[in-house]
N, CA and C atoms as an extended XYZ file, in Angstrom:
522
Properties=species:S:1:pos:R:3:atomname:S:1:resname:S:1:resid:I:1 pbc="F F F"
N         0.874      -16.590      -13.450 N   MET     1
C         1.980      -16.945      -12.181 CA  MET     1
C         1.556      -18.582      -11.845 C   MET     1
N         2.517      -18.788      -11.294 N   THR     2
C         2.721      -20.508      -10.936 CA  THR     2
C         1.934      -20.526       -9.489 C   THR     2
N         1.224      -21.423       -8.875 N   PRO     3
C         0.921      -21.674       -7.818 CA  PRO     3
C         1.800      -21.612       -6.711 C   PRO     3
N         2.731      -22.044       -6.794 N   ILE     4
C         4.182      -21.770       -5.811 CA  ILE     4
C         4.318      -20.188       -5.830 C   ILE     4
N         4.325      -19.325       -6.786 N   LEU     5
C         4.759      -18.093       -6.528 CA  LEU     5
C         3.489      -17.091       -5.859 C   LEU     5
N         2.074      -17.474       -6.031 N   ILE     6
C         0.818      -17.349       -5.591 CA  ILE     6
C         1.236      -17.350       -4.180 C   ILE     6
N         1.662      -18.894       -3.878 N   LEU     7
C         1.840      -19.034       -2.410 CA  LEU     7
C         2.723      -18.394       -1.403 C   LEU     7
N         4.045      -18.159       -2.391 N   PHE     8
C         5.209      -17.545       -1.809 CA  PHE     8
C         4.550      -16.002       -1.155 C   PHE     8
N         4.228      -15.594       -2.528 N   LEU     9
C         3.645      -13.892       -2.547 CA  LEU     9
C         2.420      -13.797       -1.196 C   LEU     9
N         1.657      -14.961       -1.014 N   THR    10
C         0.594      -14.999       -0.349 CA  THR    10
C         0.856      -14.837        1.135 C   THR    10
N         1.969      -15.821        1.209 N   ILE    11
C         2.664      -16.068        2.668 CA  ILE    11
C         3.321      -14.492        2.807 C   ILE    11
N         4.054      -14.179        2.089 N   ILE    12
C         4.784      -12.373        2.582 CA  ILE    12
C         3.849      -11.935        2.491 C   ILE    12
N         2.846      -11.633        2.087 N   LEU    13
C         2.208      -10.817        2.164 CA  LEU    13
C         1.502      -10.435        3.777 C   LEU    13
N         0.949      -11.966        4.111 N   LEU    14
C         0.545      -12.189        5.309 CA  LEU    14
C         1.216      -12.226        6.895 C   LEU    14
N         2.692      -12.055        6.199 N   ILE    15
C         3.597      -11.787        7.426 CA  ILE    15
C         3.612      -10.252        7.701 C   ILE    15
N         3.765       -9.837        6.232 N   ALA    16
C         3.606       -8.631        6.090 CA  ALA    16
C         2.941       -7.685        7.238 C   ALA    16
N         1.557       -7.930        6.823 N   ALA    17
C         0.508       -7.728        7.482 CA  ALA    17
C         0.476       -7.815        9.217 C   ALA    17
N         0.683       -8.903        9.356 N   ILE    18
C         0.787       -9.367       10.766 CA  ILE    18
C         1.793       -8.182       11.154 C   ILE    18
N         2.934       -8.309       10.943 N   THR    19
C         4.226       -7.315       11.490 CA  THR    19
C         3.428       -6.335       11.785 C   THR    19
N         2.819       -5.686       10.860 N   ASP    20
C         2.504       -4.288       10.563 CA  ASP    20
C         1.370       -4.131       11.487 C   ASP    20
N         0.908       -5.065       11.801 N   ILE    21
C        -0.703       -4.809       12.774 CA  ILE    21
C         0.079       -4.460       14.363 C   ILE    21
N         1.007       -5.518       14.721 N   ARG    22
C         1.708       -6.086       15.662 CA  ARG    22
C         2.785       -4.845       16.518 C   ARG    22
N         3.361       -4.630       14.806 N   PHE    23
C         4.619       -3.639       15.450 CA  PHE    23
C         4.936       -1.973       14.686 C   PHE    23
N         3.489       -2.018       13.834 N   GLN    24
C         3.769       -0.622       12.590 CA  GLN    24
C         5.086       -0.603       12.244 C   GLN    24
N         5.610       -1.370       11.525 N   LYS    25
C         6.910       -1.876       11.086 CA  LYS    25
C         6.762       -3.505        9.587 C   LYS    25
N         7.087       -3.194        8.580 N   ILE    26
C         7.522       -4.170        7.754 CA  ILE    26
C         9.401       -4.342        7.746 C   ILE    26
N         9.174       -5.318        8.012 N   PRO    27
C        11.103       -5.660        8.226 CA  PRO    27
C        11.224       -5.723        7.201 C   PRO    27
N        12.973       -5.242        7.142 N   ASN    28
C        13.701       -5.393        6.506 CA  ASN    28
C        13.784       -7.053        5.726 C   ASN    28
N        14.143       -8.079        6.755 N   TRP    29
C        14.030       -9.443        7.006 CA  TRP    29
C        13.241      -10.309        5.932 C   TRP    29
N        12.198       -9.267        5.731 N   LEU    30
C        10.695      -10.002        4.881 CA  LEU    30
C        11.195       -9.472        3.822 C   LEU    30
N        11.211       -8.294        3.540 N   THR    31
C        11.171       -7.756        2.387 CA  THR    31
C        12.467       -8.064        1.286 C   THR    31
N        13.827       -7.849        1.497 N   TYR    32
C        15.086       -7.881        1.195 CA  TYR    32
C        15.340       -9.547        0.483 C   TYR    32
N        14.931      -10.427        1.708 N   PRO    33
C        14.686      -11.482        0.924 CA  PRO    33
C        13.973      -12.346       -0.091 C   PRO    33
N        12.813      -11.632        0.333 N   ALA    34
C        11.798      -11.605       -0.957 CA  ALA    34
C        12.200      -11.303       -2.539 C   ALA    34
N        13.012      -10.100       -2.412 N   MET    35
C        13.316       -9.312       -3.360 CA  MET    35
C        14.333      -10.316       -4.295 C   MET    35
N        15.023      -10.577       -2.858 N   ILE    36
C        16.395      -11.683       -3.654 CA  ILE    36
C        15.883      -13.036       -4.489 C   ILE    36
N        14.699      -13.584       -3.472 N   LEU    37
C        14.448      -14.713       -4.281 CA  LEU    37
C        13.439      -14.836       -5.153 C   LEU    37
N        12.567      -13.559       -5.366 N   ALA    38
C        12.169      -13.224       -6.759 CA  ALA    38
C        12.755      -13.427       -8.116 C   ALA    38
N        14.196      -12.451       -8.131 N   ILE    39
C        14.714      -12.119       -8.757 CA  ILE    39
C        15.513      -13.320       -9.248 C   ILE    39
N        15.939      -13.933       -8.249 N   THR    40
C        16.858      -15.514       -8.632 CA  THR    40
C        15.869      -16.426       -9.575 C   THR    40
N        14.469      -16.454       -8.818 N   TYR    41
C        13.838      -17.461       -9.441 CA  TYR    41
C        13.252      -17.085      -10.671 C   TYR    41
N        12.970      -15.402      -11.252 N   HIS    42
C        12.789      -15.632      -12.526 CA  HIS    42
C        14.270      -15.519      -13.729 C   HIS    42
N        14.899      -15.319      -12.941 N   THR    43
C        16.540      -15.258      -13.530 CA  THR    43
C        16.935      -16.630      -14.032 C   THR    43
N        16.411      -17.518      -13.139 N   GLY    44
C        17.134      -18.978      -13.389 CA  GLY    44
C        16.090      -19.623      -14.454 C   GLY    44
N        14.526      -19.220      -14.233 N   MET    45
C        13.541      -19.341      -14.787 CA  MET    45
C        13.659      -19.141      -16.447 C   MET    45
N        13.786      -17.808      -16.534 N   ASN    46
C        13.897      -17.138      -17.822 CA  ASN    46
C        15.244      -16.309      -18.625 C   ASN    46
N        15.884      -16.658      -17.616 N   GLY    47
C        17.609      -16.303      -17.979 CA  GLY    47
C        17.416      -14.338      -17.791 C   GLY    47
N        18.226      -14.110      -18.844 N   ALA    48
C        18.280      -12.389      -19.087 CA  ALA    48
C        16.717      -11.471      -18.806 C   ALA    48
N        15.927      -12.487      -19.798 N   GLY    49
C        14.113      -11.709      -19.675 CA  GLY    49
C        13.936      -11.904      -18.166 C   GLY    49
N        14.240      -12.747      -17.934 N   GLY    50
C        13.255      -13.040      -16.395 CA  GLY    50
C        14.160      -12.131      -15.301 C   GLY    50
N        15.509      -11.803      -15.720 N   LEU    51
C        15.698      -10.938      -14.718 CA  LEU    51
C        15.158       -9.507      -14.753 C   LEU    51
N        15.280       -9.008      -16.332 N   LEU    52
C        14.604       -7.823      -16.328 CA  LEU    52
C        13.353       -7.857      -15.928 C   LEU    52
N        12.604       -8.600      -15.942 N   PHE    53
C        11.376       -9.058      -15.656 CA  PHE    53
C        10.871       -8.415      -14.420 C   PHE    53
N        12.095       -9.000      -13.494 N   SER    54
C        11.726       -9.130      -11.927 CA  SER    54
C        12.674       -7.542      -11.296 C   SER    54
N        13.462       -7.338      -12.056 N   VAL    55
C        14.341       -5.992      -11.572 CA  VAL    55
C        13.040       -4.585      -11.984 C   VAL    55
N        12.713       -4.810      -13.243 N   GLU    56
C        11.534       -3.914      -13.357 CA  GLU    56
C        10.025       -3.559      -12.848 C   GLU    56
N         9.915       -4.965      -11.896 N   GLY    57
C         8.957       -4.596      -11.189 CA  GLY    57
C         9.343       -4.223       -9.702 C   GLY    57
N        10.298       -4.638       -9.541 N   LEU    58
C        10.725       -4.022       -8.125 CA  LEU    58
C        11.419       -2.588       -8.187 C   LEU    58
N        11.531       -2.359       -9.544 N   GLY    59
C        12.168       -0.816       -9.552 CA  GLY    59
C        10.474        0.113       -9.237 C   GLY    59
N         9.493       -0.077      -10.505 N   LEU    60
C         8.223        0.186      -10.538 CA  LEU    60
C         7.686        0.151       -9.124 C   LEU    60
N         7.648       -1.028       -8.520 N   GLY    61
C         6.822       -1.323       -7.342 CA  GLY    61
C         7.158       -0.236       -6.087 C   GLY    61
N         8.723       -0.336       -5.936 N   THR    62
C         8.986        0.631       -5.276 CA  THR    62
C         8.896        2.189       -5.728 C   THR    62
N         9.059        2.488       -6.546 N   ALA    63
C         8.938        3.867       -7.639 CA  ALA    63
C         7.723        4.721       -6.900 C   ALA    63
N         6.707        3.720       -7.309 N   ILE    64
C         5.382        3.918       -7.106 CA  ILE    64
C         4.858        4.509       -5.534 C   ILE    64
N         5.564        3.955       -4.666 N   TRP    65
C         5.221        3.976       -3.046 CA  TRP    65
C         6.583        4.834       -2.431 C   TRP    65
N         7.177        5.158       -3.389 N   LEU    66
C         8.310        6.208       -2.783 CA  LEU    66
C         7.837        7.496       -2.219 C   LEU    66
N         6.928        8.205       -3.293 N   LEU    67
C         6.543        9.486       -2.884 CA  LEU    67
C         5.493        9.709       -1.992 C   LEU    67
N         4.675        9.088       -1.794 N   PRO    68
C         3.884        8.517       -0.470 CA  PRO    68
C         4.735        8.701        0.912 C   PRO    68
N         6.011        7.819        0.610 N   TYR    69
C         7.228        7.389        1.988 CA  TYR    69
C         7.622        9.104        2.176 C   TYR    69
N         8.253        9.470        0.678 N   ILE    70
C         8.426       10.746        0.903 CA  ILE    70
C         7.874       11.497        1.903 C   ILE    70
N         6.587       11.681        1.593 N   MET    71
C         5.580       12.852        1.940 CA  MET    71
C         5.654       12.393        3.356 C   MET    71
N         5.706       11.356        3.783 N   GLY    72
C         5.565       10.634        5.469 CA  GLY    72
C         4.089        9.907        5.377 C   GLY    72
N         3.354        9.789        4.373 N   GLY    73
C         2.140        8.972        4.295 CA  GLY    73
C         2.346        7.422        4.753 C   GLY    73
N         3.558        6.940        4.822 N   MET    74
C         3.765        5.669        4.958 CA  MET    74
C         5.295        4.822        5.463 C   MET    74
N         5.471        4.246        5.676 N   GLY    75
C         6.821        3.931        5.963 CA  GLY    75
C         7.638        3.046        4.952 C   GLY    75
N         9.175        3.334        4.896 N   ALA    76
C         9.387        2.570        3.996 CA  ALA    76
C         9.912        1.134        3.417 C   ALA    76
N         8.811        0.444        4.818 N   GLY    77
C         8.877       -0.975        4.526 CA  GLY    77
C         7.816       -1.037        3.811 C   GLY    77
N         6.739       -0.198        3.503 N   ASP    78
C         5.725       -0.242        2.841 CA  ASP    78
C         6.168       -0.405        1.298 C   ASP    78
N         7.064        0.624        1.090 N   ALA    79
C         7.388        0.680       -0.093 CA  ALA    79
C         8.269       -0.557       -0.733 C   ALA    79
N         9.337       -0.771        0.452 N   LYS    80
C        10.086       -2.246        0.086 CA  LYS    80
C         9.297       -3.222       -0.204 C   LYS    80
N         8.168       -3.302        0.541 N   LEU    81
C         7.153       -4.252        0.153 CA  LEU    81
C         6.814       -4.826       -1.365 C   LEU    81
N         6.273       -3.392       -1.574 N   MET    82
C         5.382       -3.441       -2.825 CA  MET    82
C         6.735       -3.564       -4.152 C   MET    82
N         8.027       -3.612       -3.607 N   GLY    83
C         9.249       -3.679       -4.349 CA  GLY    83
C         9.314       -5.072       -4.449 C   GLY    83
N         9.133       -5.787       -3.302 N   ALA    84
C         9.054       -6.995       -3.407 CA  ALA    84
C         7.984       -7.862       -4.624 C   ALA    84
N         7.042       -7.156       -4.230 N   VAL    85
C         5.816       -7.665       -4.916 CA  VAL    85
C         5.831       -7.705       -6.448 C   VAL    85
N         6.394       -6.260       -6.727 N   GLY    86
C         7.004       -6.115       -8.005 CA  GLY    86
C         7.983       -7.199       -8.325 C   GLY    86
N         9.326       -7.237       -8.004 N   ALA    87
C         9.718       -8.067       -8.123 CA  ALA    87
C         9.597       -9.955       -8.520 C   ALA    87
N         8.168      -10.046       -7.873 N   LEU    88
C         7.457      -11.467       -7.748 CA  LEU    88
C         6.761      -11.311       -9.207 C   LEU    88
N         6.126      -10.435       -9.198 N   ILE    89
C         4.958      -10.327      -10.341 CA  ILE    89
C         5.602       -9.111      -11.443 C   ILE    89
N         6.630       -8.544      -11.144 N   GLY    90
C         6.324       -7.977      -12.457 CA  GLY    90
C         5.851       -6.688      -12.547 C   GLY    90
N         5.972       -6.137      -13.503 N   PRO    91
C         5.748       -4.372      -13.765 CA  PRO    91
C         4.634       -4.251      -14.011 C   PRO    91
N         3.643       -4.880      -14.989 N   LYS    92
C         2.731       -4.778      -15.034 CA  LYS    92
C         1.865       -5.030      -14.209 C   LYS    92
N         1.855       -6.163      -13.588 N   GLU    93
C         0.787       -6.702      -12.472 CA  GLU    93
C         1.114       -6.180      -11.430 C   GLU    93
N         2.245       -5.788      -10.525 N   VAL    94
C         2.458       -4.461       -9.691 CA  VAL    94
C         2.175       -3.165      -10.142 C   VAL    94
N         1.743       -2.538      -11.450 N   PHE    95
C         1.217       -1.077      -11.696 CA  PHE    95
C        -0.670       -1.572      -10.878 C   PHE    95
N        -0.788       -2.703      -11.424 N   ILE    96
C        -2.405       -2.950      -11.628 CA  ILE    96
C        -2.873       -3.408       -9.886 C   ILE    96
N        -1.738       -3.911       -9.167 N   ALA    97
C        -1.726       -3.762       -7.951 CA  ALA    97
C        -1.677       -2.964       -7.185 C   ALA    97
N        -0.815       -1.919       -7.622 N   SER    98
C        -0.980       -0.407       -7.147 CA  SER    98
C        -1.869        0.075       -6.991 C   SER    98
N        -2.761        0.001       -7.853 N   LEU    99
C        -3.978        0.745       -8.402 CA  LEU    99
C        -5.228        0.152       -6.971 C   LEU    99
N        -5.290       -1.071       -7.375 N   PHE   100
C        -6.159       -1.920       -6.280 CA  PHE   100
C        -5.703       -1.805       -4.583 C   PHE   100
N        -4.471       -1.214       -4.213 N   THR   101
C        -3.871       -1.085       -2.965 CA  THR   101
C        -3.913        0.081       -2.595 C   THR   101
N        -3.986        1.551       -3.472 N   ALA   102
C        -4.553        2.496       -3.296 CA  ALA   102
C        -6.337        2.837       -2.986 C   ALA   102
N        -6.701        2.053       -3.629 N   VAL   103
C        -8.303        2.222       -3.384 CA  VAL   103
C        -8.632        1.117       -2.441 C   VAL   103
N        -8.008        0.040       -1.870 N   THR   104
C        -8.243       -0.587       -0.485 CA  THR   104
C        -7.448        0.273        0.680 C   THR   104
N        -6.361        1.192        0.093 N   GLY   105
C        -6.156        1.626        1.313 CA  GLY   105
C        -6.482        2.952        1.586 C   GLY   105
N        -7.386        3.480        0.493 N   GLY   106
C        -8.316        4.402        1.108 CA  GLY   106
C        -9.638        4.503        1.327 C   GLY   106
N        -9.840        2.952        1.306 N   ILE   107
C       -11.231        2.151        1.958 CA  ILE   107
C       -10.955        2.379        3.230 C   ILE   107
N       -10.037        1.341        3.600 N   TYR   108
C        -9.197        1.386        4.811 CA  TYR   108
C        -9.157        2.634        5.795 C   TYR   108
N        -8.638        3.520        5.307 N   ALA   109
C        -8.352        4.631        6.061 CA  ALA   109
C        -9.865        5.414        6.047 C   ALA   109
N       -10.473        5.212        5.304 N   LEU   110
C       -11.868        5.810        5.768 CA  LEU   110
C       -12.645        5.323        6.542 C   LEU   110
N       -12.427        3.612        6.879 N   ILE   111
C       -13.110        3.254        8.091 CA  ILE   111
C       -12.331        3.448        9.227 C   ILE   111
N       -11.167        3.698        9.241 N   ILE   112
C       -10.191        3.805       10.781 CA  ILE   112
C       -10.717        5.670       10.958 C   ILE   112
N       -10.817        6.177       10.142 N   LEU   113
C       -11.153        7.789       10.316 CA  LEU   113
C       -12.638        7.916       11.255 C   LEU   113
N       -13.562        7.107       10.293 N   ALA   114
C       -14.652        7.094       10.375 CA  ALA   114
C       -14.491        6.116       12.490 C   ALA   114
N       -14.401        5.368       12.444 N   LEU   115
C       -14.160        4.566       13.795 CA  LEU   115
C       -13.716        5.453       14.914 C   LEU   115
N       -12.413        6.426       14.337 N   HIS   116
C       -12.034        7.375       15.518 CA  HIS   116
C       -12.851        8.778       15.560 C   HIS   116
N       -13.585        8.776       15.047 N   GLY   117
C       -14.586        9.676       15.027 CA  GLY   117
C       -14.121       11.688       14.257 C   GLY   117
N       -12.921       10.812       13.214 N   TYR   118
C       -12.528       12.299       12.479 CA  TYR   118
C       -13.659       12.296       11.236 C   TYR   118
N       -14.104       11.681       10.593 N   LEU   119
C       -15.055       11.768        9.412 CA  LEU   119
C       -15.964       12.915        9.963 C   LEU   119
N       -16.694       12.763       11.065 N   LYS   120
C       -17.960       13.483       11.828 CA  LYS   120
C       -17.334       15.035       12.111 C   LYS   120
N       -15.995       15.021       12.895 N   GLU   121
C       -15.340       15.814       13.123 CA  GLU   121
C       -14.717       16.875       12.175 C   GLU   121
N       -14.380       16.381       11.055 N   ASN   122
C       -14.307       16.962        9.535 CA  ASN   122
C       -15.130       17.158        8.649 C   ASN   122
N       -16.281       16.664        8.878 N   ALA   123
C       -17.270       16.895        8.178 CA  ALA   123
C       -17.965       18.389        8.648 C   ALA   123
N       -18.180       18.121        9.912 N   LYS   124
C       -18.654       19.243       10.930 CA  LYS   124
C       -17.383       20.585       10.365 C   LYS   124
N       -16.090       20.797       10.645 N   ARG   125
C       -15.407       21.511       10.700 CA  ARG   125
C       -15.702       22.214        8.898 C   ARG   125
N       -15.531       21.517        8.041 N   TYR   126
C       -16.012       21.831        6.740 CA  TYR   126
C       -16.990       22.320        6.597 C   TYR   126
N       -17.655       22.117        7.210 N   GLY   127
C       -19.218       22.443        6.875 CA  GLY   127
C       -19.675       23.901        7.457 C   GLY   127
N       -18.715       24.406        8.619 N   ILE   128
C       -18.914       25.462        8.974 CA  ILE   128
C       -17.679       26.575        8.144 C   ILE   128
N       -16.896       26.380        7.664 N   MET   129
C       -15.671       26.659        6.497 CA  MET   129
C       -16.918       27.060        5.409 C   MET   129
N       -17.517       26.100        4.849 N   LEU   130
C       -18.358       26.341        3.811 CA  LEU   130
C       -19.297       27.348        3.920 C   LEU   130
N       -19.986       27.425        4.849 N   LYS   131
C       -20.962       28.325        5.262 CA  LYS   131
C       -20.669       29.564        5.648 C   LYS   131
N       -19.303       29.898        6.263 N   THR   132
C       -18.681       30.950        6.581 CA  THR   132
C       -18.616       31.693        5.413 C   THR   132
N       -18.092       31.238        4.329 N   PHE   133
C       -17.668       31.921        2.678 CA  PHE   133
C       -18.709       31.869        2.019 C   PHE   133
N       -19.733       30.963        2.438 N   LEU   134
C       -20.814       31.347        1.478 CA  LEU   134
C       -21.738       32.383        1.831 C   LEU   134
N       -21.889       32.825        3.048 N   LEU   135
C       -22.041       34.261        4.182 CA  LEU   135
C       -21.461       35.271        3.964 C   LEU   135
N       -20.249       35.272        4.115 N   THR   136
C       -19.526       36.426        3.836 CA  THR   136
C       -18.070       36.346        2.900 C   THR   136
N       -18.077       35.612        2.013 N   ARG   137
C       -17.272       35.516        1.227 CA  ARG   137
C       -15.514       35.608        1.199 C   ARG   137
N       -15.359       35.281        2.663 N   ASN   138
C       -14.133       34.927        3.505 CA  ASN   138
C       -13.865       33.723        3.358 C   ASN   138
N       -12.590       33.558        3.188 N   LEU   139
C       -11.977       32.070        3.304 CA  LEU   139
C       -11.152       32.120        5.222 C   LEU   139
N       -12.292       31.141        5.720 N   VAL   140
C       -11.377       31.102        7.119 CA  VAL   140
C       -11.300       29.315        7.532 C   VAL   140
N       -10.136       29.350        7.757 N   TYR   141
C        -9.543       28.127        8.367 CA  TYR   141
C        -9.284       27.690        9.664 C   TYR   141
N       -10.309       26.191        9.499 N   ILE   142
C       -10.086       26.269       11.208 CA  ILE   142
C        -9.495       24.740       11.525 C   ILE   142
N        -8.817       24.746       11.872 N   PRO   143
C        -7.777       23.448       12.036 CA  PRO   143
C        -8.574       22.534       12.792 C   PRO   143
N        -7.726       21.474       12.649 N   PRO   144
C        -8.888       20.356       13.428 CA  PRO   144
C        -8.260       20.627       15.034 C   PRO   144
N        -8.904       19.632       15.763 N   SER   145
C        -8.431       19.154       17.150 CA  SER   145
C        -7.149       18.751       17.425 C   SER   145
N        -6.591       19.458       18.415 N   GLU   146
C        -5.148       18.534       18.630 CA  GLU   146
C        -5.663       17.561       19.459 C   GLU   146
N        -5.297       16.100       18.862 N   ARG   147
C        -5.530       14.891       19.408 CA  ARG   147
C        -4.032       14.006       19.777 C   ARG   147
N        -4.140       13.363       21.176 N   LYS   148
C        -2.787       13.220       21.673 CA  LYS   148
C        -2.745       11.802       21.054 C   LYS   148
N        -3.593       10.949       20.750 N   ASN   149
C        -3.534        9.437       20.048 CA  ASN   149
C        -4.391        9.182       19.018 C   ASN   149
N        -3.470        9.422       17.847 N   ASN   150
C        -3.913        9.614       16.977 CA  ASN   150
C        -3.951        7.736       16.387 C   ASN   150
N        -4.858        7.762       15.128 N   PRO   151
C        -4.975        6.463       14.647 CA  PRO   151
C        -3.977        5.781       13.872 C   PRO   151
N        -2.890        5.099       13.868 N   LYS   152
C        -2.076        4.708       12.857 CA  LYS   152
C        -2.624        3.466       11.991 C   LYS   152
N        -2.166        3.691       10.361 N   LEU   153
C        -2.352        3.215        9.866 CA  LEU   153
C        -1.273        1.864        8.962 C   LEU   153
N        -2.120        1.077        9.214 N   CYS   154
C        -0.875       -0.256        9.335 CA  CYS   154
C        -1.089       -0.462        7.649 C   CYS   154
N        -0.437       -0.136        6.766 N   TYR   155
C        -0.764       -0.062        5.086 CA  TYR   155
C        -0.383       -1.403        5.120 C   TYR   155
N         0.567       -1.861        5.391 N   GLY   156
C         0.702       -3.481        5.227 CA  GLY   156
C        -0.686       -4.215        4.857 C   GLY   156
N        -1.592       -4.403        5.325 N   ILE   157
C        -2.910       -4.590        4.868 CA  ILE   157
C        -3.057       -4.453        4.161 C   ILE   157
N        -3.276       -2.890        3.899 N   ALA   158
C        -3.856       -2.756        2.674 CA  ALA   158
C        -2.941       -3.072        1.224 C   ALA   158
N        -1.833       -3.594        1.438 N   ILE   159
C        -1.075       -3.921        0.397 CA  ILE   159
C        -1.734       -5.298        0.036 C   ILE   159
N        -1.645       -6.165        1.058 N   ALA   160
C        -1.924       -7.135        1.012 CA  ALA   160
C        -2.954       -7.603        0.489 C   ALA   160
N        -4.296       -6.904        0.801 N   LEU   161
C        -5.338       -7.234        0.041 CA  LEU   161
C        -5.715       -7.004       -0.822 C   LEU   161
N        -5.131       -5.327       -1.212 N   GLY   162
C        -5.154       -5.000       -2.757 CA  GLY   162
C        -4.449       -5.555       -3.619 C   GLY   162
N        -3.135       -6.324       -3.588 N   THR   163
C        -2.457       -7.064       -3.929 CA  THR   163
C        -3.234       -8.284       -4.617 C   THR   163
N        -3.736       -8.892       -3.361 N   LEU   164
C        -4.295      -10.119       -3.545 CA  LEU   164
C        -5.633      -10.353       -4.402 C   LEU   164
N        -5.979       -9.110       -4.515 N   THR   165
C        -7.616       -8.885       -4.836 CA  THR   165
C        -6.987       -8.604       -6.145 C   THR   165
N        -6.038       -7.858       -6.545 N   SER   166
C        -5.606       -7.734       -7.467 CA  SER   166
C        -5.566       -9.270       -8.709 C   SER   166
N        -4.068       -9.587       -8.338 N   LEU   167
C        -4.186      -11.310       -8.757 CA  LEU   167
C        -5.562      -12.069       -8.458 C   LEU   167
N        -6.496      -11.961       -7.819 N   PHE   168
C        -7.769      -12.749       -7.674 CA  PHE   168
C        -8.538      -12.532       -9.010 C   PHE   168
N        -8.992      -11.012       -9.163 N   TRP   169
C        -9.554      -10.659      -10.303 CA  TRP   169
C        -9.105      -10.748      -11.595 C   TRP   169
N        -7.417      -10.633      -11.619 N   ARG   170
C        -7.016      -10.783      -13.199 CA  ARG   170
C        -6.701      -12.149      -13.256 C   ARG   170
N        -6.497      -13.031      -13.047 N   HIS   171
C        -5.791      -14.357      -12.823 CA  HIS   171
C        -7.064      -15.234      -12.596 C   HIS   171
N        -7.653      -15.461      -11.459 N   LEU   172
C        -8.864      -16.552      -11.156 CA  LEU   172
C        -9.917      -16.197      -11.859 C   LEU   172
N       -10.389      -15.084      -12.263 N   LEU   173
C       -11.848      -14.477      -12.834 CA  LEU   173
C       -11.632      -14.880      -14.000 C   LEU   173
N       -10.754      -15.415      -14.666 N   LYS   174
C       -10.962      -15.365      -15.950 CA  LYS   174
C       -12.016      -16.676      -16.598 C   LYS   174
């Protein structure tokens, strides 16, 4: 990746993370132009091969995050952002960036859950369910308590950190 592409990607990811924190949304005005610019750049630099590289990255980046979106685990903007990332860095790199993003997102989610008391609450619930099963051999489900203000995960943060970490790890540490 060229320094210009890394800079462009970093700017896109920073804007996405900031808008996700402020508005819980990654806007189309950011993702669609990034996709178009990435495809245009790679096509202009490498012709049909660049077009294929960019479109494959776009497709894979979006597809990987489509199921979590469909299941309600994240917003469409998150999937579109990973599509834009894929259009910039290609299919192989977006796959690796997605792995880093998933790990980063898991750590981020655990931190948010811990800060809001969910980890302690769930450990207690599951401990009681396990103890009940061990003593009675009956599976008993205890639903979580109803909370009015559930914490929001701004996955744009995880996408930015995971993607940039994967690129740093793979390219700058060589």
